[in-house]
C-alpha positions in Angstrom: 26.0 -32.6 -41.0 23.1 -30.6 -39.5 21.6 -27.7 -41.4 22.2 -24.7 -39.0 19.4 -22.7 -40.5 16.8 -25.4 -39.8 17.9 -26.1 -36.2 16.5 -23.0 -34.6 12.7 -23.0 -34.6 10.6 -19.9 -33.7 7.2 -20.0 -32.1 4.3 -20.2 -34.7 1.7 -18.5 -32.6 3.3 -16.6 -29.7 0.1 -14.6 -29.0 -3.4 -15.7 -28.2 -4.3 -19.3 -28.0 -3.6 -22.4 -30.1 -0.6 -24.3 -31.3 2.7 -22.4 -30.3 5.0 -24.9 -31.9 5.4 -28.6 -32.7 8.5 -30.7 -33.4 8.2 -34.4 -34.3 10.9 -37.0 -35.0 10.0 -36.7 -38.7 10.2 -32.9 -38.8 13.5 -33.0 -36.8 15.0 -35.7 -39.0 15.8 -38.0 -36.1 14.3 -41.0 -34.3 12.9 -40.2 -30.9 12.3 -36.8 -29.4 9.4 -34.4 -29.9 7.7 -31.4 -28.3 4.3 -29.7 -28.7 3.5 -26.4 -27.0 -0.2 -25.6 -26.9 -2.1 -22.7 -25.4 -5.6 -23.6 -24.1 -8.1 -20.8 -24.0 -10.1 -20.1 -20.8 -12.9 -22.6 -20.9 -11.3 -24.3 -23.8 -10.7 -27.9 -24.7 -7.7 -29.5 -26.4 -7.5 -33.1 -27.6 -4.2 -34.9 -28.1 -3.3 -38.5 -29.2 0.0 -40.2 -28.8 -0.1 -43.6 -30.6 3.7 -44.2 -30.7 5.2 -41.9 -28.1 5.4 -41.8 -24.3 4.7 -38.3 -23.1 5.1 -36.0 -20.2 2.7 -33.0 -19.9 4.6 -30.1 -18.3 2.4 -27.0 -17.7 4.3 -23.8 -18.5 1.5 -21.5 -17.2 -1.9 -22.1 -15.5 -3.7 -25.3 -14.8 -5.6 -27.9 -16.8 -7.6 -31.0 -16.1 -6.3 -34.0 -18.1 -8.6 -37.0 -18.8 -8.0 -40.1 -20.8 -11.6 -41.2 -20.6 -10.9 -43.4 -17.5 -8.8 -41.4 -15.1 -8.5 -37.6 -14.4 -5.5 -35.6 -13.3 -4.8 -31.9 -12.8 -1.5 -30.4 -14.0 -0.6 -26.9 -12.8 2.0 -24.3 -12.3 2.0 -21.4 -9.7 2.3 -18.5 -12.2 4.8 -19.1 -15.0 7.8 -21.5 -15.1 9.8 -18.8 -13.3 7.5 -18.9 -10.3 7.8 -22.5 -9.1 7.8 -26.2 -9.8 5.0 -27.7 -11.8 2.6 -30.6 -11.2 3.3 -32.6 -14.4 1.9 -35.9 -15.8 3.6 -38.9 -17.4 1.4 -40.9 -19.8 2.5 -44.1 -21.5 2.8 -44.9 -25.2 -0.6 -45.2 -26.9 -2.3 -42.6 -24.7 -4.9 -40.0 -25.8 -6.2 -37.2 -23.6 -8.5 -34.2 -23.4 -7.2 -31.1 -21.7 -9.7 -28.5 -20.3 -8.8 -25.3 -18.5 -11.1 -22.8 -16.7 -8.6 -19.9 -16.5 -6.5 -20.9 -19.5 -3.1 -22.7 -19.7 0.0 -23.2 -21.7 1.1 -26.9 -21.9 4.3 -28.5 -23.1 3.9 -32.1 -24.2 7.4 -33.6 -24.2 7.6 -36.9 -26.1 9.8 -39.8 -27.2 9.2 -42.8 -29.4 8.7 -45.8 -27.0 8.0 -49.5 -27.2 7.7 -50.4 -23.5 4.6 -49.4 -21.5 4.7 -47.9 -18.0 1.8 -46.7 -15.7 0.6 -43.2 -15.9 2.0 -41.1 -13.0 1.2 -37.6 -11.7 4.5 -35.9 -10.8 4.0 -33.6 -7.8 6.3 -30.6 -7.1 7.9 -32.5 -4.2 8.8 -35.3 -6.6 11.0 -32.9 -8.6 14.5 -32.8 -7.3 16.3 -29.5 -7.6 20.1 -29.4 -8.2 22.5 -26.5 -8.3 25.1 -27.4 -10.9 28.3 -25.5 -11.5 29.5 -22.5 -9.5 29.9 -18.8 -9.8 28.7 -17.4 -13.1 28.3 -21.0 -14.3 25.9 -21.9 -11.6 22.4 -22.8 -12.6 19.3 -24.7 -11.3 18.3 -28.1 -12.7 14.8 -29.3 -11.9 14.5 -33.1 -12.6 11.0 -34.0 -13.9 11.6 -37.3 -15.6 14.9 -38.6 -14.1 16.8 -41.7 -15.3 15.3 -43.7 -12.4 11.7 -42.7 -13.4 9.6 -45.7 -14.6 9.6 -44.8 -18.3 11.0 -46.2 -21.5 13.3 -43.6 -23.1 12.0 -40.1 -22.2 14.1 -37.8 -19.9 13.0 -34.3 -19.0 14.5 -31.5 -17.0 14.0 -27.7 -16.6 17.1 -25.5 -16.4 17.2 -22.0 -15.0 20.1 -19.8 -15.9 20.4 -16.7 -13.7 21.3 -13.2 -15.0 24.5 -13.3 -17.1 25.3 -16.9 -16.2 26.3 -19.9 -18.3 24.5 -23.3 -18.6 25.6 -26.6 -20.1 29.1 -25.6 -19.1 31.7 -26.9 -19.6 30.4 -27.5 -23.2 29.5 -31.1 -23.5 27.9 -33.6 -25.9 26.1 -36.9 -25.9 26.2 -38.2 -29.5 28.3 -41.3 -29.1 27.3 -44.6 -27.4 30.3 -45.1 -25.2 29.0 -46.0 -21.8 29.7 -45.4 -19.1 31.6 -42.3 -20.4 28.9 -41.0 -22.8 25.4 -41.7 -23.9 24.0 -41.2 -27.4 20.9 -38.9 -27.0 18.8 -36.6 -29.1 18.0 -33.3 -27.4 15.6 -30.4 -27.6 16.1 -27.0 -25.9 12.9 -25.0 -25.6 13.7 -21.5 -24.2 11.9 -18.8 -22.3 13.4 -15.5 -21.2 12.4 -13.3 -18.3 11.7 -10.4 -18.9 10.7 -11.6 -22.4 12.5 -8.9 -24.3 15.9 -10.4 -23.3 18.1 -12.8 -25.2 20.6 -15.6 -24.8 23.4 -17.1 -26.9 23.6 -20.8 -27.7 26.7 -22.4 -29.3 26.9 -25.8 -30.9 30.0 -27.2 -32.4 32.1 -30.2 -33.4 35.5 -30.8 -31.8 37.2 -30.9 -35.2 35.8 -27.4 -36.1 33.8 -28.7 -39.1 30.6 -27.4 -37.6 30.5 -24.4 -35.3 27.5 -22.2 -35.0 26.0 -19.7 -32.5 22.4 -18.5 -32.4 20.7 -15.5 -30.7 18.0 -17.1 -28.5 14.8 -15.2 -27.9 11.8 -16.0 -25.7 9.9 -18.9 -27.2 12.7 -20.3 -29.5 13.5 -24.0 -29.8 16.8 -25.5 -30.8 17.4 -29.0 -32.1 20.5 -30.6 -30.7 21.3 -33.8 -32.6 25.0 -33.9 -31.9 28.0 -31.8 -31.0 29.3 -29.8 -27.9 26.9 -27.2 -26.7 26.7 -24.3 -24.1 24.2 -21.5 -23.3 24.5 -18.1 -21.8 21.9 -15.5 -21.0 22.2 -11.7 -21.1 22.8 -9.8 -17.9 19.6 -8.6 -16.3 17.6 -11.5 -17.7 16.8 -15.1 -16.6 17.0 -17.9 -19.1 14.8 -21.1 -18.9 14.9 -24.1 -21.1 12.8 -27.2 -21.1 15.3 -29.9 -21.9 14.0 -33.2 -23.5 16.3 -36.1 -24.2 16.0 -39.7 -25.5 18.0 -42.3 -27.1 18.5 -46.1 -27.5 20.9 -46.7 -24.7 20.2 -49.9 -22.7 20.6 -47.8 -19.5 18.5 -44.7 -18.8 21.1 -42.0 -18.3 21.9 -38.4 -19.4 25.7 -39.1 -19.3 27.5 -36.3 -21.2 31.1 -36.0 -22.3 32.8 -32.7 -21.7 34.9 -30.9 -24.4 38.5 -31.7 -23.2 39.5 -28.2 -24.0 37.2 -26.8 -21.2 36.8 -29.8 -18.9 39.4 -28.3 -16.5 36.8 -25.8 -15.3 35.0 -28.4 -13.2 38.0 -28.8 -11.0 37.7 -25.2 -9.9 34.2 -25.8 -8.4 33.4 -27.0 -4.9 30.3 -27.7 -2.9 31.3 -25.0 -0.5 30.8 -22.4 -3.2 27.1 -23.1 -3.3 26.5 -23.4 0.4 23.2 -21.8 1.3 22.0 -21.7 -2.3 18.7 -23.5 -2.9 17.6 -22.1 -6.3 18.5 -19.8 -9.2 17.4 -16.6 -7.4 19.9 -17.3 -4.7 22.6 -17.8 -7.4 21.6 -14.5 -8.9 21.8 -12.7 -5.6 25.2 -14.1 -4.8 26.7 -13.4 -8.2 25.0 -10.1 -9.1 23.5 -8.6 -5.9 21.2 -5.8 -7.1 23.0 -5.4 -10.4 20.8 -6.2 -13.4 17.5 -6.4 -11.3 14.5 -4.5 -12.6 12.2 -4.1 -9.7 9.1 -4.1 -11.8 9.9 -7.6 -12.9 11.2 -8.9 -9.6 9.2 -9.9 -6.5 
């Protein structure tokens, strides 16, 4: 059974530059998934090596030039993660790179143990499909960076934006049993940011038999390990929740297939496409659900 006290990880160095946090399969106590978040100072250089993992570099803020000694790419974000889709970079297992940034950057290196090698690929904003999932105050935006049909071994990466007061990962679902096509067995990381950053969210993780049932207060920069169990997230009214969602497992098919908690699965039947007509992103969801309620003009364009 997981140790609830060790599952929530706080940022090591939230201010300034340097390593913000790092999770490896060894530190998490599982087989595949990892995440490193690094701040690169203006004019700074950061070197990273990935001998056994395939990786995707997702800029959270700013831009950086990535070189592996042979090729060069630029990853970037217009502002922060709340301001637009990134230009990200997939690199195969066995890669090493140097990141340089003129203005400074914050980079998330998502990773998974891998054995098969695929070509490096720059992921442009237009390559990232945006999905509005759920409805009403369970509507949220999913931005698909590394999709199941992406040429990679095991790594899957999405960004999830939860508008003011809304729920994500709802109905509560899990993916801890290999029972395809109904459910895939996947390890998962949630890396959270909150806007404005003084806000908070709530994350519940539990087993269907009640033997494990915990909830955590989520603050800006926190990370939760999700090895198994049903899970759901909500963000406080007046704040927007973001999480970088990293998944990987040993399924023969690349999929994120979840299994809903039967106690709450009925909620899906109350949603329809018509409820989200005209909605293209999380800001539209917020406008429709909340109007001007909960909006601080000094933090809202």
